[in-house]
C-alpha positions as CSV (number, residue, x, y, z in Angstrom):
1,M,51.5,-31.4,40.1
2,K,50.2,-30.4,43.5
3,N,52.4,-27.3,43.5
4,V,51.2,-26.3,40.1
5,I,47.5,-26.4,41.2
6,I,48.3,-24.4,44.4
7,F,50.2,-21.8,42.4
8,F,47.3,-21.6,39.9
9,I,44.7,-21.1,42.6
10,I,46.8,-18.3,44.1
11,L,47.4,-16.7,40.7
12,I,43.7,-16.7,39.9
13,G,43.0,-15.2,43.3
14,F,45.4,-12.4,42.5
15,Q,43.7,-11.9,39.1
16,F,40.4,-11.3,40.8
17,M,42.0,-8.9,43.3
18,K,43.8,-6.9,40.6
19,A,40.9,-6.9,38.2
20,Q,39.3,-4.1,40.4
21,G,35.7,-4.4,39.6
22,F,35.3,-7.8,38.1
23,Q,32.9,-9.5,40.4
24,K,31.2,-12.9,40.6
25,T,27.7,-12.8,39.1
26,E,24.4,-14.5,39.3
27,K,23.1,-12.8,36.1
28,Y,24.9,-15.1,33.7
29,M,25.5,-18.9,33.6
30,A,27.4,-21.3,31.5
31,V,25.2,-24.2,30.4
32,T,27.0,-27.2,29.0
33,E,25.7,-29.9,26.8
34,I,27.6,-33.1,26.1
35,K,27.2,-34.4,22.5
36,D,28.4,-37.8,21.3
37,N,30.1,-37.1,18.0
38,G,31.2,-40.7,17.4
39,T,34.8,-40.1,18.5
40,E,36.6,-41.4,21.6
41,Y,35.7,-38.3,23.6
42,P,32.3,-36.5,23.4
43,T,32.1,-32.8,22.5
44,C,31.0,-30.3,25.0
45,V,28.9,-27.3,23.8
46,V,28.9,-24.3,26.1
47,N,26.2,-21.7,26.1
48,L,26.6,-18.4,27.9
49,V,23.1,-17.7,29.1
50,R,21.7,-14.5,30.6
51,L,19.3,-15.3,33.4
52,G,16.2,-13.4,34.4
53,G,12.6,-13.2,33.2
54,I,13.3,-14.9,29.9
55,S,16.7,-16.7,29.7
56,E,18.7,-15.7,26.6
57,N,21.6,-17.5,25.0
58,L,24.3,-14.9,24.3
59,S,27.2,-17.0,22.9
60,T,28.0,-20.6,22.1
61,F,31.4,-22.3,21.7
62,T,32.7,-25.9,21.8
63,I,35.1,-27.5,24.2
64,N,36.8,-30.3,22.2
65,D,39.1,-31.5,24.9
66,T,36.6,-32.7,27.5
67,E,39.2,-35.0,29.2
68,L,41.2,-32.0,30.5
69,F,38.2,-29.6,30.9
70,E,37.9,-28.6,34.6
71,E,35.6,-25.6,35.3
72,I,34.1,-22.3,34.0
73,F,34.2,-19.0,35.9
74,I,32.0,-16.0,35.0
75,T,32.6,-12.5,36.4
76,T,31.3,-9.1,35.3
77,L,32.6,-5.6,35.3
78,E,29.9,-3.0,35.7
79,N,30.4,0.4,34.0
80,P,33.8,-0.3,32.5
81,G,34.3,3.4,31.6
82,I,33.6,2.9,27.8
83,E,30.9,5.1,26.3
84,G,27.9,3.0,25.2
85,V,29.0,-0.1,27.1
86,S,27.1,-1.0,30.3
87,E,29.1,-4.1,31.4
88,V,31.8,-6.6,30.5
89,I,31.3,-10.3,30.9
90,K,34.5,-12.4,31.5
91,M,34.2,-16.1,31.1
92,E,37.3,-18.2,31.9
93,V,37.4,-21.9,30.9
94,E,40.0,-23.9,32.8
95,Y,41.8,-27.0,31.7
96,L,44.1,-29.0,34.0
97,A,46.9,-31.3,33.0
98,C,50.6,-31.0,34.1
99,C,50.0,-27.2,33.7
100,A,46.7,-25.2,33.9
101,E,45.4,-23.5,30.8
102,V,42.8,-20.8,31.0
103,E,41.0,-19.5,28.0
104,S,39.4,-16.1,28.7
105,Y,36.4,-14.8,26.7
106,Y,35.4,-11.2,27.1
107,Y,32.0,-9.9,26.0
108,L,31.0,-6.2,25.9
109,I,27.3,-5.5,26.5
110,T,26.3,-2.2,24.9
111,D,23.6,0.2,26.1
112,N,21.5,-1.2,23.2
113,D,21.9,-4.7,24.6
114,E,24.2,-5.8,21.8
115,L,27.0,-8.3,22.4
116,I,30.5,-7.6,21.2
117,T,33.2,-10.2,21.5
118,L,36.8,-9.4,22.1
119,P,39.5,-11.7,20.8
120,Q,40.1,-14.7,23.1
121,L,43.1,-14.7,25.5
122,T,44.9,-17.8,26.7
123,N,47.1,-18.1,29.7
124,I,49.2,-21.2,30.7
125,Y,50.2,-21.5,34.3
126,C,53.0,-23.9,35.1
127,E,55.1,-24.2,38.3
128,N,57.4,-21.3,37.3
129,S,54.8,-19.1,35.5
130,N,55.0,-15.4,36.3
131,T,53.0,-13.7,33.6
132,D,49.4,-13.6,32.4
133,S,47.4,-11.7,29.8
134,Q,44.1,-9.9,30.3
135,Y,42.1,-6.9,29.0
136,T,42.2,-3.7,31.0
137,F,39.3,-1.3,30.8
138,P,39.4,2.5,31.3
139,N,38.1,2.5,34.9
140,Q,40.7,-0.1,36.1
141,E,44.2,0.4,37.3
142,Y,46.5,1.1,34.2
143,G,43.3,1.8,32.1
144,I,43.4,4.5,29.4
145,E,40.3,6.6,28.6
146,G,38.4,5.4,25.5
147,N,40.7,2.3,25.1
148,I,40.5,-1.4,25.8
149,L,44.0,-2.6,26.5
150,E,45.4,-6.1,26.0
151,T,48.1,-6.3,28.7
152,Q,50.7,-8.8,29.8
153,T,51.6,-8.6,33.5
154,L,54.8,-9.9,35.0
155,Y,54.7,-10.8,38.6
156,S,57.5,-10.9,41.2
157,E,58.3,-14.0,43.2
158,T,55.9,-12.7,45.9
159,S,53.1,-12.4,43.3
160,E,53.0,-8.6,43.2
161,I,52.8,-6.8,39.9
162,K,56.3,-6.1,38.8
163,Y,55.7,-4.9,35.2
164,V,52.7,-4.4,32.9
165,N,53.3,-4.4,29.1
166,L,50.8,-3.2,26.6
167,K,50.4,-5.8,23.8
168,Q,47.4,-4.3,21.9
169,S,45.2,-1.3,22.2
170,Y,41.6,-1.1,20.9
171,T,40.0,2.3,20.5
172,W,36.2,2.3,21.0
173,N,33.9,4.2,18.7
174,D,30.3,3.5,19.8
175,T,30.0,0.0,18.5
176,N,33.4,-0.5,16.7
177,L,36.7,-1.8,18.0
178,N,39.7,-0.4,16.1
179,P,43.0,-2.2,16.9
180,T,46.3,-0.3,17.1
181,K,49.5,-2.3,17.7
182,N,51.5,-1.3,20.7
183,N,54.5,-2.7,22.5
184,T,55.1,-0.3,25.3
185,A,55.4,-0.6,29.0
186,I,52.7,0.8,31.2
187,T,54.7,0.3,34.4
188,S,58.3,-0.4,35.1
189,Y,60.4,-2.2,37.7
């Protein structure tokens, strides 16, 4: 178990390094509210809140497994290289058991201050895990102009990127995401 947690911490560190541009932020915060729903474990409601002059609730979701819930990390990517989008918010919800599970929520903030949610990604990190999934934006390494890419990265034993596989591509047209199915390599061994 100790090895799994150490591996997970190292892998998350590499995710932040390779995300080139996603930075910790003080502009947003996850506010949790525990609700007793009459079951053995309470429900945890999470609100993504924009801080500033007037705090604003941007998104709400529920964590049903409060027993394994560990922590929430929020980072942002300024100017992701998508026309009409000023920033991307990435919120990662971590659960710990024998393996670590991380649910990643990505939100696009448009120039008109609208919020667009990308499909959730889930990564499971066990002792021998060597892959993870993430979204790659045009101004990041492996990014493609005008596209948001759902990629799966395979790591070598030394945690270096060995291979990046394109799982899904979304073209961006002002305020619309249009999915196109792809299964091609972006990099090779």
